[in-house]
C-alpha positions in Angstrom: 58.3 18.2 22.1 56.1 19.4 19.0 56.9 18.3 15.3 57.7 20.4 13.2 57.2 20.4 9.2 59.1 22.2 7.1 57.4 24.8 5.1 54.6 24.7 6.8 54.8 28.4 8.1 55.5 29.3 4.6 52.3 27.5 3.9 49.9 27.4 6.3 46.5 25.4 6.4 44.7 28.2 6.5 46.3 30.3 4.0 44.1 29.1 1.2 41.7 31.5 3.3 43.0 34.4 2.0 42.3 33.5 -1.3 39.0 33.1 -0.5 38.7 35.7 1.2 40.4 37.8 -1.5 38.4 36.6 -4.3 35.0 37.0 -2.7 35.7 40.7 -1.4 36.5 41.3 -4.9 33.1 40.5 -6.5 31.3 41.1 -3.2 32.9 45.4 -3.3 32.0 45.5 -7.0 28.5 44.2 -7.3 27.4 46.2 -4.6 29.2 49.2 -6.7 27.6 48.5 -9.5 24.4 48.3 -7.6 25.4 51.2 -5.9 26.0 53.0 -9.3 22.9 51.4 -11.4 20.5 52.6 -8.7 21.3 55.9 -7.8 21.6 56.4 -12.2 18.0 54.4 -12.9 16.5 57.5 -10.2 17.4 60.0 -12.5 16.8 58.1 -15.6 12.8 57.9 -14.0 13.0 61.0 -13.0 14.2 62.7 -16.0 11.7 60.3 -18.4 8.8 62.6 -16.9 10.3 65.9 -17.9 11.7 64.6 -20.8 10.9 61.5 -22.6 12.7 61.2 -25.6 15.8 61.5 -23.7 15.7 58.0 -22.4 17.5 55.9 -24.3 20.3 59.0 -24.2 20.8 59.1 -20.0 20.6 55.4 -20.5 24.5 55.4 -20.4 25.4 56.1 -16.7 23.2 52.6 -16.1 25.8 50.8 -18.9 29.0 51.8 -16.6 28.0 50.7 -13.6 26.9 47.4 -14.8 30.8 46.8 -16.4 31.8 47.1 -12.9 30.2 44.1 -11.4 32.5 42.7 -15.3 35.7 44.0 -13.9 35.3 42.6 -10.6 34.1 39.3 -12.1 37.2 38.3 -13.8 39.2 38.7 -10.7 37.0 36.7 -9.2 37.9 34.2 -11.4 41.4 34.7 -12.3 41.7 34.5 -7.9 39.6 32.0 -7.5 41.0 28.7 -10.2 45.4 30.6 -8.9 43.5 28.8 -5.4 45.1 25.3 -5.8 43.5 22.7 -2.9 45.6 20.5 -0.7 47.5 17.1 -2.3 46.6 13.6 -0.7 49.1 13.3 1.7 47.7 16.6 3.2 50.5 18.5 2.1 49.6 22.1 1.0 51.3 24.1 -1.4 49.5 27.2 -1.4 51.4 29.6 0.2 50.4 32.8 2.7 52.8 34.9 0.1 50.3 34.3 -2.5 46.9 34.2 -0.2 47.8 37.5 1.0 48.4 38.9 -2.9 44.8 37.0 -4.0 43.3 39.3 -0.5 45.2 42.2 -1.8 44.6 42.1 -5.5 40.6 41.7 -4.6 40.5 44.1 -2.2 42.5 46.7 -4.5 39.2 46.0 -7.7 36.7 45.4 -5.4 36.9 49.2 -3.2 37.8 51.3 -6.6 35.1 49.0 -8.3 32.9 50.6 -5.2 33.9 54.2 -5.2 34.0 54.6 -9.6 30.0 53.2 -8.7 29.3 55.7 -6.2 30.8 58.6 -8.4 29.3 57.6 -11.5 25.3 56.8 -9.5 25.8 60.3 -8.0 26.6 62.0 -10.9 24.6 60.0 -13.4 22.0 61.0 -10.9 22.3 64.5 -11.8 23.3 64.7 -14.9 20.6 63.5 -15.9 18.1 65.4 -14.2 20.0 68.7 -15.3 19.9 67.9 -18.7 15.9 67.0 -19.3 15.8 69.8 -17.1 17.5 71.9 -20.0 16.6 70.3 -23.1 13.0 71.0 -22.1 14.2 74.3 -20.8 13.1 74.4 -17.5 9.2 73.1 -18.2 7.7 70.4 -15.9 5.1 68.3 -18.5 2.2 69.3 -17.1 3.2 72.8 -18.0 3.0 71.9 -21.8 -1.0 71.3 -21.3 -1.3 75.1 -20.6 -0.3 77.4 -23.1 -0.6 80.4 -21.4 3.1 79.2 -19.4 4.8 79.9 -22.7 6.6 83.1 -21.9 8.4 81.4 -19.2 11.1 79.7 -21.5 10.7 82.5 -24.3 9.3 81.7 -28.1 9.2 79.3 -29.5 12.6 79.0 -31.9 14.1 79.8 -28.7 12.9 76.1 -27.2 13.6 74.2 -30.2 17.4 75.3 -30.8 19.0 77.0 -27.7 17.9 74.2 -25.2 18.7 71.5 -27.1 22.0 72.7 -27.9 22.4 73.9 -24.6 21.5 70.9 -23.7 23.6 68.6 -26.0 26.9 70.4 -24.6 25.2 69.7 -21.2 25.1 65.8 -22.0 29.1 66.2 -23.2 30.2 66.9 -19.8 28.5 64.5 -18.2 29.6 61.8 -20.7 33.2 63.1 -19.3 32.5 63.0 -15.8 32.2 59.4 -16.1 34.4 58.3 -18.3 37.0 59.4 -15.3 34.8 57.8 -13.4 35.0 54.5 -14.6 38.8 54.6 -14.8 39.1 54.5 -11.3 37.8 50.9 -11.8 39.6 50.3 -14.7 43.0 51.2 -12.8 42.1 49.0 -9.9 41.8 46.3 -12.3 44.9 46.4 -14.1 46.9 46.8 -10.7 44.7 44.1 -9.2 45.8 41.3 -12.5 49.4 42.6 -11.7 49.1 41.5 -8.1 47.9 38.4 -9.0 50.3 37.2 -10.9 52.6 37.2 -8.0 53.2 33.6 -6.5 55.1 31.1 -4.7 54.8 27.7 -4.5 55.6 24.6 -2.0 56.2 22.8 -4.3 
């Protein structure tokens, strides 16, 4: 007959695999979302810098917000990793399967939320900064400034210095609001992941 060890079905040896899988998936997915958002928004900033170089620093906000997503994943991954308990000297395991499932759920919750937020921030940032640059320059390209004959396209100099700047600032404010709510998606996942990580069961 096979000996049955008390608590083995509750705290199996493979339970820690789910805990480490939750930590790794959280870090990988959040870094993926952060890199995705930085990549897309960075392309938009570089493209916009050709037509409107003065607005590069102002439109760096999407890249900063995308970089924060990796910090969210790092926080949850560290919490999960520190909660994984090593086996005792007698090879008994106090880390339960319940805790492993909870840590896996917490890691996926934060990681997938950061991935979704990163894609949203990247797309909004890419399109938003390009539109901001075109709006600030009245739709002109950088090479049009070398030809004074193109001045009649956007109107006189007075309209070009006041109205386009005001319209570009309104567009910039709208882009910031969309980015803030996109960042909130990752924040929601972080909050739920922190709550889930507190739900533990030990076989000690």
